[in-house]
N, C-alpha and C positions, 0 to 999 in steps of 0.2 A: 515753526510750530512750537507752541509751548508744551511743557510737560503736562501730562493729564491722563485721564481714563476714558474709555468707551465701553459701555455695557450693551451687549447685544442678546436679545432673547431668541434662541435657537429652536427650542421646542419646550412643551410644557415640562417644568421642572429642571430645565437646563438653561443656565445663563453663563456666557462666556464674557469675562472681563479682560479687556486688553489695555495694559499699561505701557505707555511709551514715553521715552525721554527725548531730549533735544535731538533733532535731526537735521542734516543738511537739506532735506526735502522740504521746501516751503510750499509747494504747490498742493492745495487740498485735494486735487484729483489724483495725484501720485499717492498721498496717504490713503485715500480711499481704496486705490488699487491694492495697496499693501495689505489693508485689513481684509478685502475681498479674498485675496490669495491666502491669507492665514485661515479664514473660515473655510476655504475650499480644502485645505489641507487637512483641517480638523474632520470635516465631513468625510473625506477619503479614508482617513485613519479609522474612523468608526466602523466602516465596512469591513475592516480586516480583523475586528475583535474576535469573530467567530473562530479564527484560527488558533486562539489561545486555548489552553487546556481548561477542562471544566472546573477546576479548582480556583480559577481566577475570579475574583469577585469584582474588581474594578480596574479600570485602565486610566492612566494620568497622562496628560498632554501638557507640555510647557511651552508657552510662546514667549520668546526672549525679545526685548525691544531692539529696534533697528539702529545701528550705530555706524557712523561714518568710518570708524577705525575699529579693528578688533579689540575687544576688551572683555574683561571677566564679567559674567553676568550675575548680578547680585540678587537676593531675594526681593528686594524692593522693586528691581526692574523686570519682574517676571510674574506671572500668575499661573496657578495650577486649576485645571478644571477636571473635576472628577465625574466620570461617566459611569453610571450604574448599569449593571447588566439588564435590569428590568426596564430601561429607558428605550430599548430598541427591539425590533422584531427580527431576531437574528436569523430564522429560517429564510426570511425574504431578503435579508441584507446581502447574502451570498448568492451568486449565480448557481443555478442547478448544474450539477455534473451531467453530461450527456450519458444516456443509458446505453450500455453495451448490449448487443444481442448475444445469445448463447454461443453463436459461431464465433463472433469476435472475442469473447472471453476464452473459448478454446484455442483460437489462433494465438492469442497472447500467451496462454499457458504453454502451448507447444514451443513458442519462441523461447520463453523463459527456461523451459526444461532443457532444451537443446543447448542453450548458452551455459546454464549451470553444470550440466554434465560434462560439456567440452572442457571447461576449465578445472573440473575436479578429477579428471583422469591423470594418473601418474605419467610421468615421461615415458614415452615409447608404448603406452598402453592404447590399443585400438578401441574404439567405441563399439557397442554393440550394433549389429546390422539393423536393429529396431529404430535406432536414433536417425539413420538416414531414410527409413521408411517413413517416419514421422515427418521429416523435413519435406520429403517429397509430397506427402499428403497435404501439408500446409501450403507449399508452393503451387500445387495444383488447384487450389481453391475448393478443396474437397468439403463434403458437408459435415454437419455436427457428429453424426454417428461414426463417420470414418475417422475423424479426428480424435474422438473420444476413445475409439478402439485402439488406435495407434499409441496414444498416450498411455492407455492402460498396459498394453504389451511392453512398452519401454519401461514402465514402472516396475513390471515384474521382473524383466531381465536385469535391470539395474540391481534389484534387491537380491536376485538369486545367484548372479554370476561375478559379483564384485565384492571385495572386502574393503573397508574404510580404514586407513591408517590412523590410529588414535592421536598420533603426534602431528601429522599434516593435514589430515582430512582428505587425502588423495585416495582415489580408488584404483585397485589393482585387481586382477583375476583371482578369484577365490579357489582355494584348495580345500575347502571345507566339505566334509562328508555328511550331507543332510541326512541320508537315510539311517545312519547309525547314531544320530544325535537329536532325535526327535523329542527326547525327554528334557532338552535344555529350554527353559522358559522363553528365552529371547528368540529361539527358532519358531516355537509356536506363536509367539507374539507377531513375528514377521508375516508368517503365512496367514494369520487371522486378519492382519491389516490389509493385506493384498486381496484376500477372498472377499472381505467386507466392502472393499472399494468397488469391486465388480458388482455386488449386490446393489450398492447405491447407484451406480450407473443404470442398472435395470430399473430401478424405482423412478429415476429421472427420465426414462425413455430414451437414454443416450446409447443403449446398446440392446440388441435382441437377446432374449433368454437363451436360445440355443447357441448363439454366438459366444456368450459369455460362459456357458457350460463347456464348450469346447476348449476355451482358453484356460479355463480353471483346470480342466482334465489334463491337457497336454503340458501346461507351464507351471502347474503348482501340484496337482495330486501326483502326477507320475514321478516327480522328483522326490516324493516321500516314500515310494514303494507301497503305499497303501491303496486299498480299494476305495471307491468314492464313499461307501458306507462307513469304512474305517476312518477316512479322512474327516467326515463330518463328526463322528463320535470323538475323534481326537481334539477337534477344535471346540467341541462342546455344543454342537448343534443337534 
């Protein structure tokens, strides 16, 4: 096969030029197979462009000539095709991700929560019983409301009963006196976060109002020593 070029029109505004050098392949069918494989690689690569960050304006692909022995690829023996982002319909180029149901999302969250808490506990520190309750609810194929409830309870107990070591990130039982430190901003922020999370679960229909009120009363308000009315005023509600 002599040296030469082949220009292929792939799509409006997109032309691929293949430059090849002398090759031991004399069969025209083998050369066509090579060209077909190259174009197939190009087409496959285009489909992955959507994985790049939004700041990428173009992608370049370089096709080197086929040689019987490994050698350095020069600029004359290769060509660069520039693909503009506007040349493709990216939403249709990538397969759609399967949509998870709310139950599947909660099961995934439960699994991740359990795994994360397990590795963060300091040596010799027992997990709260709420973690095992969440594990059992997940393994028993519980419904969305049960899973949301168990996740919420574990969130509260993790925040209320453990301290985080600033150096290692490990959790150990807290000795913090909540009732006598309500004026510390970080304490109020933690309670407000946990309280707001419960309110969000109610809005999403993942927990009943009365159930949430009982959890907030026994697991949050009672730890402050305040009445429900004083608790709301303390948080600014």
